[in-house]
VMD Tcl script that builds the backbone (N, CA, C; Angstrom):
set m [mol new atoms 216]
animate dup $m
set s [atomselect $m all]
$s set {name element resname resid chain x y z} {
  {N N MET 1 A -7.562 18.609 7.455}
  {CA C MET 1 A -6.186 18.590 7.853}
  {C C MET 1 A -6.045 17.794 9.147}
  {N N VAL 2 A -4.939 17.067 9.257}
  {CA C VAL 2 A -4.653 16.266 10.441}
  {C C VAL 2 A -3.250 16.600 10.932}
  {N N ARG 3 A -3.042 16.404 12.219}
  {CA C ARG 3 A -1.721 16.644 12.800}
  {C C ARG 3 A -1.003 15.305 12.945}
  {N N CYS 4 A 0.269 15.305 12.579}
  {CA C CYS 4 A 1.081 14.087 12.630}
  {C C CYS 4 A 2.455 14.442 13.179}
  {N N LYS 5 A 3.167 13.404 13.599}
  {CA C LYS 5 A 4.550 13.614 14.022}
  {C C LYS 5 A 5.435 13.699 12.790}
  {N N GLY 6 A 6.297 14.698 12.789}
  {CA C GLY 6 A 7.250 14.855 11.706}
  {C C GLY 6 A 8.471 13.990 11.937}
  {N N LYS 7 A 9.368 13.971 10.984}
  {CA C LYS 7 A 10.589 13.169 11.097}
  {C C LYS 7 A 11.458 13.624 12.265}
  {N N ASP 8 A 11.412 14.911 12.570}
  {CA C ASP 8 A 12.219 15.440 13.663}
  {C C ASP 8 A 11.517 15.348 15.013}
  {N N GLY 9 A 10.327 14.747 15.054}
  {CA C GLY 9 A 9.586 14.584 16.298}
  {C C GLY 9 A 8.579 15.680 16.552}
  {N N GLY 10 A 8.666 16.781 15.819}
  {CA C GLY 10 A 7.706 17.874 15.962}
  {C C GLY 10 A 6.413 17.563 15.232}
  {N N GLU 11 A 5.417 18.391 15.436}
  {CA C GLU 11 A 4.131 18.186 14.779}
  {C C GLU 11 A 4.117 18.854 13.418}
  {N N VAL 12 A 3.489 18.186 12.478}
  {CA C VAL 12 A 3.260 18.760 11.158}
  {C C VAL 12 A 1.785 18.593 10.827}
  {N N THR 13 A 1.274 19.473 9.995}
  {CA C THR 13 A -0.110 19.381 9.565}
  {C C THR 13 A -0.119 18.977 8.104}
  {N N MET 14 A -0.916 17.973 7.787}
  {CA C MET 14 A -1.010 17.520 6.401}
  {C C MET 14 A -2.446 17.124 6.100}
  {N N SER 15 A -2.773 17.038 4.837}
  {CA C SER 15 A -4.120 16.640 4.449}
  {C C SER 15 A -4.306 15.151 4.734}
  {N N TRP 16 A -5.543 14.725 4.837}
  {CA C TRP 16 A -5.830 13.303 5.093}
  {C C TRP 16 A -5.259 12.445 3.973}
  {N N LYS 17 A -5.289 12.947 2.748}
  {CA C LYS 17 A -4.764 12.190 1.608}
  {C C LYS 17 A -3.260 11.983 1.740}
  {N N ASP 18 A -2.547 13.052 2.100}
  {CA C ASP 18 A -1.102 12.945 2.258}
  {C C ASP 18 A -0.752 11.979 3.384}
  {N N LYS 19 A -1.501 12.032 4.490}
  {CA C LYS 19 A -1.248 11.126 5.612}
  {C C LYS 19 A -1.521 9.684 5.209}
  {N N LEU 20 A -2.626 9.460 4.514}
  {CA C LEU 20 A -3.013 8.117 4.109}
  {C C LEU 20 A -2.009 7.506 3.135}
  {N N LEU 21 A -1.512 8.306 2.218}
  {CA C LEU 21 A -0.654 7.792 1.149}
  {C C LEU 21 A 0.834 8.071 1.363}
  {N N LYS 22 A 1.234 8.551 2.539}
  {CA C LYS 22 A 2.621 8.997 2.731}
  {C C LYS 22 A 3.654 7.898 2.512}
  {N N ASP 23 A 3.314 6.643 2.771}
  {CA C ASP 23 A 4.271 5.552 2.593}
  {C C ASP 23 A 4.102 4.830 1.259}
  {N N ASP 24 A 3.119 5.231 0.470}
  {CA C ASP 24 A 2.856 4.570 -0.806}
  {C C ASP 24 A 3.591 5.284 -1.935}
  {N N THR 25 A 4.298 4.514 -2.761}
  {CA C THR 25 A 4.988 5.119 -3.900}
  {C C THR 25 A 4.112 5.122 -5.147}
  {N N GLY 26 A 3.095 4.258 -5.170}
  {CA C GLY 26 A 2.199 4.193 -6.314}
  {C C GLY 26 A 0.962 3.380 -5.988}
  {N N LEU 27 A 0.138 3.171 -6.999}
  {CA C LEU 27 A -1.129 2.467 -6.825}
  {C C LEU 27 A -0.943 1.049 -6.298}
  {N N GLY 28 A 0.127 0.388 -6.670}
  {CA C GLY 28 A 0.375 -0.976 -6.207}
  {C C GLY 28 A 0.498 -1.063 -4.692}
  {N N ASP 29 A 1.164 -0.089 -4.092}
  {CA C ASP 29 A 1.292 -0.056 -2.630}
  {C C ASP 29 A -0.064 0.160 -1.966}
  {N N THR 30 A -0.877 1.016 -2.568}
  {CA C THR 30 A -2.206 1.295 -2.019}
  {C C THR 30 A -3.090 0.062 -2.101}
  {N N VAL 31 A -3.076 -0.617 -3.239}
  {CA C VAL 31 A -3.870 -1.843 -3.402}
  {C C VAL 31 A -3.420 -2.887 -2.385}
  {N N GLU 32 A -2.120 -3.041 -2.207}
  {CA C GLU 32 A -1.600 -4.006 -1.244}
  {C C GLU 32 A -2.076 -3.677 0.176}
  {N N ARG 33 A -2.018 -2.403 0.552}
  {CA C ARG 33 A -2.430 -2.001 1.887}
  {C C ARG 33 A -3.924 -2.263 2.109}
  {N N VAL 34 A -4.747 -1.985 1.103}
  {CA C VAL 34 A -6.187 -2.218 1.208}
  {C C VAL 34 A -6.496 -3.709 1.307}
  {N N THR 35 A -5.825 -4.522 0.511}
  {CA C THR 35 A -6.091 -5.963 0.559}
  {C C THR 35 A -5.641 -6.573 1.885}
  {N N LYS 36 A -4.588 -6.046 2.467}
  {CA C LYS 36 A -4.168 -6.516 3.797}
  {C C LYS 36 A -5.187 -6.108 4.850}
  {N N ALA 37 A -5.659 -4.866 4.793}
  {CA C ALA 37 A -6.596 -4.351 5.796}
  {C C ALA 37 A -7.950 -5.058 5.740}
  {N N THR 38 A -8.361 -5.495 4.570}
  {CA C THR 38 A -9.667 -6.136 4.420}
  {C C THR 38 A -9.619 -7.647 4.588}
  {N N GLY 39 A -8.415 -8.224 4.652}
  {CA C GLY 39 A -8.285 -9.665 4.817}
  {C C GLY 39 A -8.195 -10.426 3.512}
  {N N ILE 40 A -8.301 -9.731 2.412}
  {CA C ILE 40 A -8.227 -10.385 1.097}
  {C C ILE 40 A -6.861 -11.041 0.901}
  {N N LYS 41 A -5.825 -10.382 1.350}
  {CA C LYS 41 A -4.453 -10.902 1.176}
  {C C LYS 41 A -4.281 -12.257 1.852}
  {N N LYS 42 A -4.853 -12.413 3.052}
  {CA C LYS 42 A -4.744 -13.700 3.755}
  {C C LYS 42 A -5.414 -14.812 2.968}
  {N N VAL 43 A -6.579 -14.535 2.417}
  {CA C VAL 43 A -7.312 -15.541 1.633}
  {C C VAL 43 A -6.505 -15.906 0.392}
  {N N VAL 44 A -6.004 -14.899 -0.291}
  {CA C VAL 44 A -5.208 -15.135 -1.505}
  {C C VAL 44 A -3.969 -15.961 -1.175}
  {N N ASP 45 A -3.314 -15.653 -0.072}
  {CA C ASP 45 A -2.111 -16.399 0.327}
  {C C ASP 45 A -2.449 -17.862 0.632}
  {N N LYS 46 A -3.576 -18.107 1.287}
  {CA C LYS 46 A -3.982 -19.484 1.597}
  {C C LYS 46 A -4.298 -20.265 0.321}
  {N N VAL 47 A -5.012 -19.637 -0.592}
  {CA C VAL 47 A -5.338 -20.304 -1.861}
  {C C VAL 47 A -4.062 -20.566 -2.648}
  {N N SER 48 A -3.170 -19.594 -2.665}
  {CA C SER 48 A -1.900 -19.739 -3.372}
  {C C SER 48 A -1.082 -20.896 -2.800}
  {N N LYS 49 A -1.048 -20.984 -1.480}
  {CA C LYS 49 A -0.308 -22.065 -0.833}
  {C C LYS 49 A -0.945 -23.419 -1.128}
  {N N ALA 50 A -2.273 -23.486 -1.094}
  {CA C ALA 50 A -2.992 -24.742 -1.333}
  {C C ALA 50 A -2.834 -25.227 -2.771}
  {N N THR 51 A -2.806 -24.302 -3.717}
  {CA C THR 51 A -2.704 -24.687 -5.127}
  {C C THR 51 A -1.262 -24.823 -5.591}
  {N N GLY 52 A -0.334 -24.245 -4.809}
  {CA C GLY 52 A 1.069 -24.301 -5.205}
  {C C GLY 52 A 1.416 -23.324 -6.314}
  {N N LYS 53 A 0.507 -22.370 -6.580}
  {CA C LYS 53 A 0.748 -21.372 -7.622}
  {C C LYS 53 A 0.945 -19.997 -7.003}
  {N N ASP 54 A 1.897 -19.274 -7.558}
  {CA C ASP 54 A 2.149 -17.916 -7.103}
  {C C ASP 54 A 0.955 -17.039 -7.496}
  {N N CYS 55 A 0.537 -16.183 -6.578}
  {CA C CYS 55 A -0.621 -15.326 -6.846}
  {C C CYS 55 A -0.272 -14.175 -7.794}
  {N N GLY 56 A 0.993 -13.851 -7.915}
  {CA C GLY 56 A 1.404 -12.755 -8.789}
  {C C GLY 56 A 1.262 -11.389 -8.146}
  {N N CYS 57 A 1.036 -11.368 -6.841}
  {CA C CYS 57 A 0.810 -10.105 -6.131}
  {C C CYS 57 A 2.006 -9.155 -6.232}
  {N N THR 58 A 3.192 -9.670 -6.050}
  {CA C THR 58 A 4.388 -8.824 -6.076}
  {C C THR 58 A 4.602 -8.220 -7.456}
  {N N ALA 59 A 4.468 -9.034 -8.484}
  {CA C ALA 59 A 4.650 -8.535 -9.851}
  {C C ALA 59 A 3.570 -7.508 -10.196}
  {N N ARG 60 A 2.343 -7.767 -9.769}
  {CA C ARG 60 A 1.233 -6.840 -10.016}
  {C C ARG 60 A 1.472 -5.519 -9.286}
  {N N LYS 61 A 1.910 -5.607 -8.044}
  {CA C LYS 61 A 2.195 -4.406 -7.253}
  {C C LYS 61 A 3.273 -3.560 -7.934}
  {N N GLU 62 A 4.357 -4.204 -8.354}
  {CA C GLU 62 A 5.448 -3.482 -9.006}
  {C C GLU 62 A 4.998 -2.853 -10.321}
  {N N ALA 63 A 4.193 -3.583 -11.096}
  {CA C ALA 63 A 3.698 -3.052 -12.366}
  {C C ALA 63 A 2.780 -1.845 -12.144}
  {N N LEU 64 A 1.902 -1.943 -11.148}
  {CA C LEU 64 A 1.009 -0.825 -10.843}
  {C C LEU 64 A 1.792 0.385 -10.332}
  {N N ASN 65 A 2.819 0.132 -9.532}
  {CA C ASN 65 A 3.646 1.238 -9.036}
  {C C ASN 65 A 4.387 1.938 -10.179}
  {N N ARG 66 A 4.864 1.155 -11.137}
  {CA C ARG 66 A 5.554 1.763 -12.292}
  {C C ARG 66 A 4.578 2.573 -13.146}
  {N N ARG 67 A 3.407 2.013 -13.379}
  {CA C ARG 67 A 2.425 2.646 -14.284}
  {C C ARG 67 A 1.726 3.844 -13.637}
  {N N PHE 68 A 1.413 3.734 -12.347}
  {CA C PHE 68 A 0.657 4.764 -11.652}
  {C C PHE 68 A 1.432 5.255 -10.429}
  {N N LYS 69 A 2.516 5.932 -10.682}
  {CA C LYS 69 A 3.399 6.428 -9.619}
  {C C LYS 69 A 2.814 7.724 -9.053}
  {N N TYR 70 A 2.865 7.852 -7.719}
  {CA C TYR 70 A 2.401 9.063 -7.055}
  {C C TYR 70 A 3.486 10.118 -7.108}
  {N N ASP 71 A 3.074 11.364 -7.182}
  {CA C ASP 71 A 4.028 12.467 -7.156}
  {C C ASP 71 A 4.663 12.540 -5.777}
  {N N SER 72 A 5.938 12.823 -5.751}
  {CA C SER 72 A 6.655 12.911 -4.468}
  {C C SER 72 A 6.548 14.284 -3.881}
}
mol reanalyze $m
mol bondsrecalc $m
mol representation Tube
mol addrep $m
């Protein structure tokens, strides 16, 4: 369990999983966050810009979020 600031400014206790995934609506958001944190997204963006082809990241993210939605 970890302590975090709640919406009202007070402290709340939540599991590490809830804290980690609190802003993610589905698997697509999680994949996007991991690729940004590891630097993969920057490489993909550079290759996409150099080739002039869309990487499909947004469409993939939306599809994954629809298919693997997290419980609210």
